C-alpha positions as CSV (number, residue, x, y, z in Angstrom):
1,M,1.1,-6.9,-12.0
2,T,2.8,-3.7,-11.1
3,S,5.5,-1.8,-12.6
4,P,8.7,-1.0,-10.5
5,S,8.0,2.7,-10.7
6,S,4.6,2.4,-9.2
7,L,3.0,2.5,-5.6
8,T,0.8,-0.4,-4.9
9,V,-1.6,-0.9,-1.8
10,F,-2.9,-4.2,-1.0
11,G,-6.2,-3.9,1.1
12,A,-9.8,-4.5,1.6
13,D,-12.7,-2.0,2.0
14,W,-13.6,-3.5,5.4
15,C,-10.0,-2.6,6.8
16,R,-10.2,0.7,8.6
17,D,-6.4,1.1,8.1
18,C,-6.7,0.3,4.5
19,V,-9.2,3.0,3.9
20,R,-7.2,5.5,6.1
21,T,-4.1,4.8,4.0
22,K,-6.0,5.1,0.6
23,R,-7.6,8.4,1.8
24,Q,-4.1,9.7,2.7
25,L,-2.5,9.1,-0.7
26,D,-5.8,10.7,-2.3
27,D,-5.4,13.7,-0.1
28,L,-1.7,14.0,-1.1
29,G,-2.4,13.5,-4.8
30,V,-0.1,10.5,-5.0
31,S,-1.1,7.9,-7.6
32,Y,-1.2,4.3,-6.7
33,T,-2.5,0.9,-7.7
34,Y,-5.0,-0.6,-5.4
35,V,-5.2,-4.2,-5.2
36,D,-8.6,-5.1,-3.6
37,L,-8.1,-8.6,-1.7
38,V,-11.8,-9.1,-1.5
39,A,-12.2,-8.9,-5.2
40,D,-8.9,-10.9,-5.9
41,P,-8.3,-13.1,-3.1
42,A,-5.2,-14.7,-4.8
43,A,-3.4,-11.3,-4.3
44,A,-3.4,-11.8,-0.7
45,D,-0.8,-14.6,-1.2
46,V,1.2,-11.8,-3.1
47,A,0.8,-9.4,-0.3
48,R,1.8,-12.1,2.2
49,D,4.9,-13.0,0.0
50,I,6.0,-9.3,0.1
51,S,5.4,-8.8,3.7
52,G,5.8,-12.1,5.4
53,R,2.6,-11.2,7.3
54,T,-1.2,-11.5,6.8
55,N,-1.9,-8.0,8.0
56,I,-3.0,-5.3,5.8
57,P,-2.7,-2.8,4.3
58,V,0.6,-3.7,2.7
59,V,2.0,-0.6,0.8
60,L,4.7,-1.5,-1.7
61,Y,6.8,1.5,-2.6
62,P,8.6,1.9,-6.0
63,D,12.2,1.2,-4.4
64,A,10.6,-2.4,-3.5
65,T,10.5,-1.5,0.2
66,H,7.2,-1.8,1.9
67,H,5.2,-1.0,5.0
68,V,2.5,-3.2,6.7
69,E,-0.3,-1.5,8.7
70,P,1.7,1.8,8.5
71,S,0.9,5.1,10.2
72,N,0.1,8.3,8.3
73,A,3.3,9.6,9.5
74,A,5.4,6.6,8.3
75,V,3.7,6.7,4.9
76,E,4.4,10.5,4.6
77,S,8.0,10.1,5.6
78,K,8.5,7.3,3.0
79,L,6.8,9.3,0.3
80,R,9.0,12.5,1.2
81,E,12.1,10.1,1.1
82,L,11.1,8.9,-2.4
83,S,10.3,12.5,-3.6
84,L,6.7,11.4,-4.3
85,I,5.4,14.5,-2.4
């Protein structure tokens, strides 16, 4: 589904936190793969397997770490740690 070097966001358009996280990544110019859980309901199982939770968004980083419902500050900090911004 995704390559190890990519950033992946699992979310849904009805989710305000998902929309906020996508907007942040877009504003920062960070490329990512967006997995729409409405269009691909089976991907919800993948997101749950990654996070152990049903909350979204799940942001999967290239180093195989992840955030669930992250704040903008948490995402920015992780992107800086990975030298993506």
